[in-house]
C-alpha positions as CSV (number, residue, x, y, z in Angstrom):
1,M,46.6,5.5,30.5
2,N,47.6,7.0,27.5
3,K,48.7,11.1,27.9
4,I,46.1,12.9,25.4
5,K,48.3,15.2,23.3
6,S,45.5,16.5,20.5
7,L,41.9,17.1,20.4
8,D,42.3,14.3,18.1
9,D,43.7,11.9,21.0
10,L,40.5,12.8,22.8
11,R,37.8,12.0,20.5
12,K,39.3,8.7,19.8
13,M,39.5,8.3,23.3
14,K,35.4,9.1,23.6
15,Q,34.9,6.6,20.5
16,N,36.6,3.4,21.8
17,L,34.9,4.5,25.4
18,E,31.3,4.7,23.3
19,H,32.0,2.0,21.3
20,E,32.8,-0.3,24.9
21,M,29.2,0.9,26.6
22,N,27.4,0.0,23.5
23,I,28.9,-3.6,23.3
24,R,28.4,-3.8,27.5
25,E,24.8,-2.1,27.5
26,K,23.4,-4.9,24.6
27,S,25.2,-8.0,26.3
28,N,22.6,-7.7,29.5
29,E,20.1,-8.8,26.6
30,P,21.7,-10.8,24.9
31,E,17.9,-12.6,24.0
32,S,16.4,-9.9,22.7
33,L,19.1,-8.9,19.8
34,V,19.8,-10.7,17.2
35,Q,22.9,-13.0,17.4
36,I,25.5,-13.4,14.9
37,R,28.4,-15.4,15.2
38,V,31.3,-15.6,12.7
39,A,33.3,-18.5,12.9
40,M,37.3,-17.1,13.2
41,A,38.9,-20.8,13.5
42,T,42.1,-20.9,10.4
43,C,39.8,-21.8,7.8
44,G,37.5,-19.2,8.4
45,I,40.0,-16.3,8.9
46,A,42.4,-18.0,5.8
47,S,39.0,-17.6,3.9
48,G,38.3,-13.7,4.8
49,A,36.5,-14.2,8.1
50,R,37.8,-11.2,9.4
51,T,36.7,-9.1,6.7
52,V,33.2,-10.2,7.2
53,M,33.1,-9.7,10.8
54,N,34.6,-5.9,10.3
55,T,31.7,-5.6,7.8
56,L,29.1,-6.9,9.6
57,V,30.3,-4.7,13.0
58,E,30.6,-1.3,10.7
59,K,27.2,-2.1,9.1
60,I,25.3,-2.7,12.0
61,E,26.5,0.3,13.8
62,K,26.0,2.5,11.2
63,D,22.5,1.0,10.7
64,K,22.0,1.0,14.2
65,I,20.3,-2.6,13.6
66,P,19.7,-4.5,17.2
67,A,22.7,-6.8,16.8
68,V,25.7,-8.0,18.5
69,V,28.5,-9.7,16.9
70,T,30.8,-12.7,17.9
71,Q,33.5,-14.6,17.1
72,G,33.6,-18.1,17.5
73,G,35.3,-20.8,16.7
74,C,34.7,-23.9,14.0
75,M,31.7,-25.3,13.0
76,G,32.7,-28.2,11.4
77,Y,31.4,-26.4,7.9
78,C,35.2,-25.5,6.3
79,Y,34.5,-26.1,2.7
80,A,31.6,-23.5,2.9
81,E,33.7,-20.3,5.0
82,P,33.5,-17.9,5.9
83,T,30.2,-19.2,7.8
84,I,28.2,-16.7,10.2
85,E,25.4,-18.2,12.5
86,V,22.7,-16.1,12.6
87,K,20.1,-15.9,15.8
88,V,17.0,-13.6,15.1
89,P,14.7,-13.6,18.4
90,G,12.2,-16.4,18.6
91,K,13.6,-18.8,15.4
92,D,15.9,-20.8,15.1
93,P,19.8,-20.3,14.2
94,V,20.5,-19.8,10.7
95,V,24.0,-20.9,8.8
96,F,25.5,-19.0,6.2
97,G,28.2,-20.2,3.9
98,N,30.4,-18.6,1.2
99,V,30.0,-15.6,3.2
100,D,32.1,-12.4,2.0
101,S,31.3,-8.9,2.8
102,Q,29.1,-7.9,0.1
103,R,26.9,-11.0,0.9
104,A,27.5,-10.0,4.9
105,I,25.3,-6.6,4.0
106,D,22.7,-8.5,2.1
107,I,22.3,-11.0,4.9
108,L,21.5,-7.9,7.1
109,E,19.7,-6.0,5.0
110,K,17.4,-8.6,4.0
111,Y,17.4,-11.5,6.6
112,V,17.8,-9.7,9.5
113,V,15.8,-6.5,8.7
114,N,13.6,-7.6,6.4
115,G,12.9,-11.5,7.6
116,E,13.6,-12.9,3.8
117,L,15.4,-16.1,3.2
118,L,18.4,-15.9,1.6
119,E,20.4,-18.9,-0.6
120,G,23.0,-20.2,1.1
121,I,22.1,-21.9,4.0
122,I,24.0,-24.4,5.3
123,P,20.9,-27.4,6.3
124,T,21.4,-29.1,9.9
125,N,22.0,-32.5,9.4
126,Y,23.3,-33.6,13.0
127,Q,21.0,-34.9,16.2
128,T,21.7,-34.1,19.8
129,I,22.3,-36.4,22.3
130,N,18.7,-35.9,23.1
131,E,17.2,-36.7,20.1
132,K,19.1,-40.0,19.5
133,K,17.1,-42.8,20.5
């Protein structure tokens, strides 16, 4: 454990602990939250996915949006990186491509909060094993 040498150190420790508690509390009922998965494979990171993820986390915390952001691996849409998958409770997941920081904020404000569909959705063109006959 690090020694606390100043009031600023104490504030940082408090902030980190509150952030960790917030994540744990949200993870108890993930189905009731908007779930956002940022593709963080090599191609996503090279395209700016880390910046997008940080923007999403900051906006969600600032606006107190009931959502949790996680990182995932490759979704197979390398041509459209950075990509994010947004799962709103009661709706099918939607994958957005070519997401930068401003687009991430638009997705949160328009799609997540207001329920408006946006351009840039990557259509799913696959079948599960159960659907194939």
